[in-house]
N, C-alpha and C positions, 0 to 999 in steps of 0.2 A: 316784416308787415303781413307777407302773404301766410305766414305760418299761424299768425292771429285770426285770418279769415277762414283758413281751410281746417284748423284743428276743431272747432267748435262742430263743424260739420261732420268730421270724422268721427268726434266723440259721440256725437247723436246716432250714427249710423251702428257704431259700436255697441251703443244702450240699446239699440232696437234690437239688435241679434243676441244680445243677453236676455232678452224676455223669453225666451224660448228654453233658457235652462234653467235647472232647480233653483230653489231660493238662495241657498248660500252662495253658490256659484254667481248667480245674479249679483249679489250684493258684493262679493269681491270685485266683480268685473266694473260695476257703477264705482267702488271705491278706486279702482285704478285709474279709471276715466276722471274722477274727481281730482285725484293727485295731479294726473298731467294737466287738467284745466287750471287748478289752482297755481301750478309751478309756473305756467305760461303767464298768467293773468299777473302774479305777484313778481315777476323777474327776478327770483332770488338768487343771491351769489352762493357759490358751493358753500361758504362759512355758514351763510344765513341758514340755507338748507339744511346743513348738517344738525344744526341746534333746533330749528324749526319743526322739522317732522316728527321727531319723538315727543315733542309736547304736543303738537296739534293731533297725531295718532291717538295719544292717550286721550285727549278731550274728546275726540270722535267717537271713542269706543265707549266710553263714559255717558256721553250724550246719548249714542245709540241705546245703550241699556236703560237708561232712563226713560227715554221716549218709547220702547218698545215693551219693556217689562211692564212699568207704572201705568203709562197711559193708556197702553192696550186694555188693561185690566178696567180702567175708567171707563173706556170707551164701550166695552161690553156691558157695562152696568147703565149706559145712557141711552138705549133705545126707548123709544116712547112709551112702551109697556111698561117697561121696567122703572122708569120715573113716574109715572102715573101711580104707581103702585107704592112708591117709598113714603114712607114717613117722613115728617118734616126732621126727625132726629137723624134718621139714616141719610137724608139729602145733605144735612147739615156737616154730617161726618164725612161724607164724599167730597162734598166740596172743600173741606178742610185739607184732606189728603190731596187733591187736585192743586190747591193752593200751594201746597208743601213741595208739591212735585215741581211745579213752575217757579217757585224759589230756588229749589236746586239746580235747575236748568241756568237760571239768572245767576247765581254764584258760581257755577261751572264756567260761563262765558266771561265773567268778571274776572274769574282767576287765569283764564285763557289770556285775556288782555294785558294782566300784570305779569305774566310770566314772558309773553312775547315781547312786551314794549322795549326791554333793552336789547332784544335781538334783532327786531326786524322796524321798529319804531312806530309812530301812532300813524302815520300815513298809510303804510303797507297794512297796518291791522284794519285800518278803513277798507283799504282795497280787498283785503282778505274777505271781510263781510258783504262787500258788493260781488265778489266773485262767487261766495258760497250761493248768495241769493241769485244770481245769473245762471248760474249751474243747475240749481233747484228749479227754476222756472224752465229753463230748457229741458229738463227731465220730465218734468210734469208735462210740458207741452208734448214732448214726445209720446209719453204714455197714452195721452188723450187721442193724438193722431193714430197710435197703433189700436186703440179700442175702436176707431170709426171703420 
């Protein structure tokens, strides 16, 4: 019980320290913190963990690739000046690309759920989603506090 209260605080402290490091090192450290956080929140058995982590890590890498490679490109083209200068045809093409990327993200999550269901069950999949959201909220809060 104490571990559940202390672990998030420790995770946030390590996260704060990670922002002084180069980008790749920060990403790795955040990933390690996320693994620790998810492991605690999901209470995975050894057998579950052995099967869960390879599937989840592959999902996480693919998700990162989609978000950062494709979405970053979209966001660069979405500043106010660029949008105002786009033709209707260009905007429609960009919107179609964005929808395609969002669909890929949805299908990726759907595949993760179907791959994990026989391993950890539906309840732990819901706990996973909640734990991911909680971790992301804490990380964003920490970043905002760091910037102040």
